[in-house]
C-alpha positions as CSV (number, residue, x, y, z in Angstrom):
1,X,45.3,-23.0,1.6
2,X,43.3,-21.9,4.6
3,X,40.2,-24.0,5.3
4,X,36.8,-22.6,5.5
5,X,36.6,-23.8,9.1
6,X,39.8,-22.0,9.9
7,X,38.7,-18.9,8.4
8,X,35.3,-19.2,10.4
9,X,37.4,-19.8,13.7
10,X,39.4,-16.6,13.0
11,X,36.1,-14.6,12.2
12,X,34.5,-15.7,15.4
13,X,37.4,-14.7,17.4
14,X,37.4,-11.4,15.7
15,X,33.7,-10.7,16.4
16,X,34.1,-11.7,20.1
17,X,36.8,-9.1,20.6
18,X,35.7,-6.3,22.8
19,X,36.6,-3.6,20.4
20,X,34.2,-4.7,17.6
21,X,31.1,-2.7,17.3
22,X,27.9,-4.6,18.0
23,X,25.4,-1.8,17.6
24,X,23.6,-0.9,14.3
25,X,23.5,2.8,15.2
26,X,20.3,4.9,15.1
27,X,20.4,5.8,11.4
28,X,20.6,2.3,10.3
29,X,18.0,1.0,12.9
30,X,15.5,3.7,11.6
31,X,16.3,2.8,8.1
32,X,15.6,-0.9,8.7
33,X,12.3,-0.2,10.5
34,X,11.2,1.8,7.5
35,X,11.9,-0.9,4.9
36,X,10.2,-3.4,7.1
37,X,7.1,-1.3,7.6
38,X,6.7,-0.9,3.8
39,X,6.9,-4.7,3.1
40,X,4.5,-5.6,6.0
41,X,2.0,-3.0,4.9
42,X,0.0,-5.5,2.8
43,X,1.4,-8.7,4.2
44,X,0.1,-11.3,6.8
45,X,-0.6,-10.3,10.3
46,X,1.2,-11.4,12.5
47,X,4.3,-11.9,10.4
48,X,7.4,-13.7,11.5
49,X,10.5,-11.5,11.0
50,X,13.9,-13.1,11.3
51,X,16.8,-10.6,11.7
52,X,20.0,-12.5,10.9
53,X,23.1,-10.8,12.4
54,X,21.0,-8.9,14.9
55,X,24.2,-7.8,17.0
56,X,23.1,-6.2,20.2
57,X,19.5,-6.2,19.2
58,X,19.0,-2.4,19.0
59,X,17.8,-2.4,15.3
60,X,15.5,-5.4,16.0
61,X,13.9,-3.5,19.0
62,X,13.5,-0.4,17.0
63,X,11.7,-2.4,14.2
64,X,9.6,-4.1,16.8
65,X,8.4,-1.0,18.3
66,X,7.6,0.5,14.9
67,X,5.8,-2.7,13.7
68,X,3.7,-3.9,16.6
69,X,1.7,-7.1,16.4
70,X,4.5,-9.2,14.6
71,X,6.9,-11.8,15.9
72,X,10.6,-11.1,15.8
73,X,13.5,-13.5,16.3
74,X,17.2,-12.2,16.3
75,X,20.0,-14.4,15.3
76,X,23.8,-13.9,15.9
77,X,26.8,-16.1,16.6
78,X,28.4,-13.6,19.1
79,X,27.7,-14.7,22.7
80,X,28.5,-11.1,23.7
81,X,26.0,-9.4,21.2
82,X,23.3,-11.8,22.4
83,X,24.0,-11.1,26.0
84,X,23.3,-7.4,25.3
85,X,20.4,-8.2,23.1
86,X,18.7,-10.3,25.9
87,X,18.3,-7.0,27.9
88,X,15.9,-5.8,25.1
89,X,13.5,-8.7,25.8
90,X,13.8,-10.2,22.4
91,X,13.4,-13.8,21.1
92,X,17.0,-14.9,20.3
93,X,18.9,-17.8,18.7
94,X,22.8,-18.2,18.7
95,X,23.8,-19.5,15.5
96,X,26.0,-18.8,12.3
97,X,24.5,-18.5,9.0
98,X,27.7,-19.8,7.5
99,X,28.3,-23.6,7.6
100,X,25.5,-25.3,9.5
101,X,22.8,-23.0,8.4
102,X,19.8,-21.4,10.3
103,X,18.1,-23.4,13.0
104,X,14.6,-22.6,11.6
105,X,12.1,-24.6,9.7
106,X,11.7,-24.2,5.9
107,X,9.1,-21.8,4.7
108,X,8.8,-20.5,8.3
109,X,9.5,-16.7,7.9
110,X,7.7,-13.9,6.2
111,X,10.7,-11.6,6.2
112,X,14.3,-12.1,6.7
113,X,16.5,-9.0,7.4
114,X,20.3,-9.0,6.7
115,X,21.4,-5.5,7.5
116,X,25.0,-5.1,6.5
117,X,25.7,-8.7,7.3
118,X,26.5,-10.2,3.9
119,X,29.8,-8.3,3.5
120,X,31.1,-10.2,6.6
121,X,30.4,-13.8,5.5
122,X,32.6,-16.3,3.8
123,X,30.0,-18.1,1.7
124,X,27.5,-15.7,0.3
125,X,25.8,-18.3,-1.9
126,X,25.0,-20.5,1.1
127,X,23.9,-17.6,3.2
128,X,21.3,-16.5,0.5
129,X,20.3,-20.2,-0.1
130,X,19.5,-20.4,3.6
131,X,17.5,-17.1,3.6
132,X,15.5,-18.5,0.7
133,X,14.9,-21.7,2.4
134,X,13.5,-20.3,5.5
135,X,11.3,-17.7,3.8
136,X,7.7,-18.6,2.8
137,X,6.8,-18.4,-1.0
138,X,6.6,-14.6,-1.7
139,X,8.5,-13.7,1.5
140,X,10.8,-10.8,1.5
141,X,14.6,-10.5,2.1
142,X,15.6,-7.1,3.1
143,X,19.3,-6.6,2.7
144,X,21.8,-3.7,3.1
145,X,25.4,-3.6,2.5
146,X,28.2,-1.0,1.7
147,X,28.6,-0.2,-2.0
148,X,32.0,-0.8,-3.5
149,X,31.2,1.7,-6.3
150,X,30.2,4.6,-3.8
151,X,31.0,7.9,-5.3
152,X,34.0,8.5,-3.1
153,X,35.5,5.0,-3.7
154,X,35.4,5.7,-7.4
155,X,37.7,8.7,-6.7
156,X,39.8,6.9,-4.3
157,X,40.6,4.0,-6.6
158,X,41.5,6.5,-9.3
159,X,44.2,7.8,-6.9
160,X,45.4,4.3,-6.0
161,X,43.8,4.4,-2.6
162,X,42.0,1.3,-1.1
163,X,38.2,1.9,-1.1
164,X,36.4,2.8,2.1
165,X,34.7,-0.4,3.7
166,X,37.2,-2.7,2.2
167,X,39.7,-4.7,4.2
168,X,43.1,-6.4,3.6
169,X,43.5,-7.5,7.2
170,X,41.5,-8.2,10.3
171,X,44.4,-6.8,12.5
172,X,44.5,-3.2,11.2
173,X,43.5,-0.8,8.6
174,X,45.9,-0.4,5.7
175,X,45.8,1.8,2.6
176,X,42.3,3.3,3.1
177,X,40.6,6.1,5.2
178,X,39.3,5.2,8.6
179,X,40.6,3.5,11.8
180,X,38.0,0.8,12.5
181,X,38.6,-2.8,11.2
182,X,35.2,-3.8,10.0
183,X,35.8,-7.4,9.1
184,X,34.4,-7.1,5.6
185,X,35.2,-10.1,3.3
186,X,33.1,-9.2,0.3
187,X,32.0,-5.9,-1.2
188,X,29.5,-5.4,-3.9
189,X,28.3,-3.2,-6.6
190,X,24.7,-2.8,-7.5
191,X,24.9,-4.9,-10.6
192,X,26.9,-7.7,-8.8
193,X,24.4,-7.8,-5.9
194,X,21.4,-7.9,-8.1
195,X,23.0,-10.6,-10.3
196,X,23.8,-12.8,-7.1
197,X,20.3,-12.5,-5.8
198,X,18.7,-13.4,-9.0
199,X,21.0,-16.4,-9.4
200,X,19.9,-17.6,-5.9
201,X,16.3,-17.5,-6.8
202,X,15.0,-14.0,-5.8
203,X,12.9,-11.9,-7.9
204,X,11.1,-8.4,-7.7
205,X,14.6,-7.0,-6.8
206,X,14.7,-3.3,-6.0
207,X,17.8,-1.2,-5.0
208,X,17.8,2.1,-3.4
209,X,20.4,4.2,-1.9
210,X,21.4,5.4,1.5
211,X,23.9,7.8,3.0
212,X,26.8,6.7,5.3
213,X,26.9,8.1,8.8
214,X,30.7,8.6,8.7
215,X,31.1,10.8,5.8
216,X,32.7,14.2,6.8
217,X,30.2,16.7,7.6
218,X,31.0,19.1,4.7
219,X,30.4,16.3,2.4
220,X,27.1,15.0,3.7
221,X,24.9,17.1,1.4
222,X,26.8,15.4,-1.6
223,X,26.5,11.9,0.0
224,X,22.7,12.5,0.4
225,X,22.4,13.7,-3.3
226,X,24.0,10.5,-4.4
227,X,21.3,8.5,-2.7
228,X,19.2,9.3,-5.9
229,X,21.6,7.3,-7.9
230,X,21.8,3.9,-6.1
231,X,24.8,2.7,-8.2
232,X,27.0,5.4,-6.6
233,X,25.3,5.7,-3.2
234,X,27.2,4.9,0.0
235,X,24.8,2.1,1.0
236,X,22.8,-0.2,-1.2
237,X,19.3,-1.0,0.3
238,X,17.8,-4.1,-1.3
239,X,14.2,-5.6,-1.4
240,X,13.9,-9.1,-2.9
241,X,11.2,-11.6,-3.0
242,X,11.4,-15.5,-2.9
243,X,10.1,-16.6,-6.2
């Protein structure tokens, strides 16, 4: 059986590969900034926001511009990602959330952001435990992740096709639409994700839906319409509070 350390080593090699995308993209960055602004509206000033899996820092910088007066820290394990993020004048920490945990004091953060990160990680329980540890009581976790039960994945599975977002290999795409290996290790339905968060000590859990930027243009109105039904939307957007 492959050890977790060996799996982590393989993932680190994968994410340091030049062809792996490091940017969140404009849609995701704006979406993250809006979610953050909503939870900061009635919160402390200045708040400490920790963006775990910040990549090249683009989304973190957009959030900082839209939420001035707060402190932001970006965390990522990719040296190349952090090299690009430093050009955005961000406070950065190189660390992985799997294994050793976040190099942050307990109850230090007001908000932890995990934007389409949890699906890439080996130990989801440990990741959420770390997020809860570093959050202050009543602090917010903002999480987004692809939806296994997205409307098109339901149809693909019925036809015997591997769902979009899912992986069977880190070396190629097999049996599903798309060409980019995303490195996803876990996929969630709305029910599974909310249950996992509740089990890890989070409450006030709300889930909304978001569209997926790579849906073919003729199907984009349909994808947008399904955002009103989070259980079948392309992307799950979650707000959860440390209880």
